[in-house]
C-alpha positions in Angstrom: 3.3 9.1 15.3 5.7 11.3 17.2 7.6 8.3 18.6 8.1 6.8 15.1 8.7 10.0 13.3 9.9 12.6 15.9 9.6 16.2 14.7 13.0 17.1 16.1 14.9 14.2 14.5 18.1 15.3 12.8 17.2 13.5 9.6 13.7 13.3 8.2 12.4 10.9 5.6 12.2 11.8 2.0 9.3 9.4 1.4 6.8 7.6 3.7 4.4 5.0 2.2 1.3 4.6 4.4 -0.6 1.4 4.0 -3.7 1.0 6.2 -7.2 -0.1 5.5 -7.5 -3.9 5.2 -7.9 -4.3 8.9 -9.8 -1.1 9.4 -12.4 -2.3 6.9 -13.2 -5.4 8.9 -16.8 -5.7 10.0 -17.5 -4.3 13.4 -17.9 -6.8 16.2 -21.0 -6.6 18.4 -18.7 -6.3 21.4 -17.0 -3.2 20.0 -13.7 -5.1 20.0 -11.8 -5.9 16.9 -10.0 -4.0 14.1 -12.9 -2.1 12.6 -12.5 1.7 12.2 -15.5 3.6 11.0 -15.1 4.9 7.4 -15.2 8.6 8.2 -12.7 8.2 11.0 -10.5 6.1 8.8 -10.3 8.9 6.2 -9.8 11.6 8.9 -7.0 9.5 10.4 -5.2 9.2 7.0 -5.5 13.0 6.5 -4.0 13.6 9.9 -1.2 11.1 9.4 -0.3 12.5 6.0 -0.4 16.1 7.2 1.8 15.3 10.2 4.3 13.5 8.0 4.3 16.2 5.3 5.1 18.7 8.1 8.3 16.9 9.1 10.3 18.7 6.4 10.0 20.4 3.1 11.4 17.3 1.4 9.1 14.7 3.1 6.6 13.2 0.6 3.8 10.9 1.5 2.0 8.2 -0.5 -1.3 6.8 0.8 -1.9 3.2 -0.3 -5.5 1.8 -0.6 -6.3 -1.5 1.0 -6.1 -4.5 -1.3 -9.3 -6.1 -2.7 -10.8 -9.0 -0.7 -11.5 -12.4 -2.2 -14.4 -13.5 0.0 -14.3 -17.2 -0.7 -10.7 -17.4 0.4 -11.5 -15.4 3.6 -14.3 -17.9 4.4 -11.9 -20.8 3.8 -9.2 -19.1 5.9 -11.7 -18.7 8.8 -12.8 -22.4 8.5 -9.2 -23.6 8.6 -8.2 -21.4 11.5 -11.3 -21.6 13.7 -13.1 -24.7 12.5 -16.5 -25.4 11.0 -18.3 -22.9 13.3 -16.5 -20.1 11.4 -17.2 -21.5 7.9 -20.0 -19.0 7.3 -18.5 -16.0 9.1 -17.1 -13.4 6.7 -14.8 -10.9 8.5 -14.6 -8.4 5.6 -15.9 -8.0 2.0 -14.6 -6.6 -1.2 -17.4 -4.1 -1.5 -16.4 -2.7 1.9 -12.7 -2.7 1.0 -13.7 -0.7 -2.1 -15.3 2.0 0.1 -12.2 2.2 2.2 -10.1 2.4 -0.9 -12.2 5.4 -2.1 -11.7 7.1 1.3 -8.0 6.6 0.9 -8.0 8.1 -2.6 -10.1 11.0 -1.2 -7.7 11.6 1.7 -4.7 11.6 -0.7 -6.4 14.2 -2.9 -7.3 16.4 0.1 -3.8 16.6 1.5 -1.8 16.5 -1.8 -0.3 13.1 -1.1 0.5 10.5 -3.7 -1.7 7.5 -4.0 -1.3 3.8 -4.9 -4.7 2.4 -5.8 -3.9 -1.2 -4.9 -7.6 -2.1 -4.7 -8.1 -1.3 -8.4 -4.7 -2.3 -9.8 -4.8 -5.8 -8.3 -8.3 -6.5 -9.6 -7.0 -5.7 -13.1 -4.7 -8.7 -12.9 -5.7 -12.0 -14.5 -7.0 -14.4 -11.8 -6.2 -11.8 -9.2 -8.0 -13.6 -6.4 -5.6 -16.5 -6.5 -2.4 -15.0 -8.0 -2.2 -11.8 -6.0 -3.6 -12.8 -2.6 -2.6 -15.6 -0.3 -5.6 -15.8 2.0 -8.1 -13.6 0.2 -6.5 -10.5 1.7 -2.7 -10.5 2.2 -0.4 -10.0 -0.8 1.3 -12.9 -2.5 4.6 -12.5 -4.4 2.6 -11.4 -7.5 0.5 -9.0 -5.4 3.7 -7.5 -4.0 5.0 -7.1 -7.6 1.9 -5.2 -8.5 2.4 -2.9 -5.5 6.0 -2.3 -6.4 5.1 -1.4 -9.9 2.4 1.0 -8.7 4.9 2.6 -6.3 7.5 3.0 -9.0 4.8 4.6 -11.3 3.8 7.1 -8.6 7.5 8.0 -8.2 8.2 8.1 -11.9 5.3 10.4 -12.8 5.5 12.7 -9.8 7.6 15.9 -9.6 9.4 14.8 -6.5 12.6 13.6 -8.1 12.5 10.3 -6.1 12.3 7.9 -9.1 15.5 5.8 -9.0 16.4 6.5 -12.7 16.3 10.2 -12.2 18.2 10.4 -8.9 21.8 11.5 -8.8 24.4 8.9 -8.2 26.5 9.2 -5.0 29.6 7.9 -6.7 30.2 8.6 -10.4 33.3 6.5 -10.9 33.0 3.0 -12.2 32.7 0.3 -9.6 32.3 -3.5 -9.6 28.6 -2.9 -8.8 28.1 -1.4 -12.2 29.2 -4.7 -13.8 27.0 -7.0 -11.7 23.9 -4.9 -11.3 21.4 -4.7 -14.2 20.9 -1.4 -16.0 17.9 0.8 -15.4 16.6 -0.4 -18.8 16.9 -4.0 -17.7 15.1 -3.3 -14.4 12.2 -1.5 -16.3 12.0 -4.4 -18.7 11.9 -7.0 -15.8 9.1 -5.0 -14.2 7.2 -4.8 -17.4 7.4 -8.5 -17.9 6.4 -9.2 -14.3 3.2 -7.3 -14.6 
């Protein structure tokens, strides 16, 4: 953490979005190798990461993002295509398990006073989420990324942090060509509403 976000950096971030969990929630391998992180350790890690980031400056805000849901049939197909028929029945992660890691992420956010994007829940509220929001049963598609963006904007809009784009002061108040070619805030909000 200290290499990525040094405590003595001249400029500190206003916002850091932390997005871990999909790999941490993978099933443990008998060898002990692999991506799995035990659930309690995962939650503790998120708390430590958020607390460190919040301590960088009085202005640094943190949002913890839950892992996305898992569509198990697509994960099985992905394994079969990548590793052959011998992997056709090996499931590397499950939606139930991802839900437990999502709950741990929500808990960590509450413990440390961080914002939270509940991607696990919000994606599953989308019609046909398993095919429209995920590419391989786990990674976000364009639609899944739109859901995440909308959730991020909602966290910023309804927080007291003053980081929502429509409430931030403009650096330059005089008219510019950018004003004529860029859509208004209302048009952006409408486009987001239609996309979700």
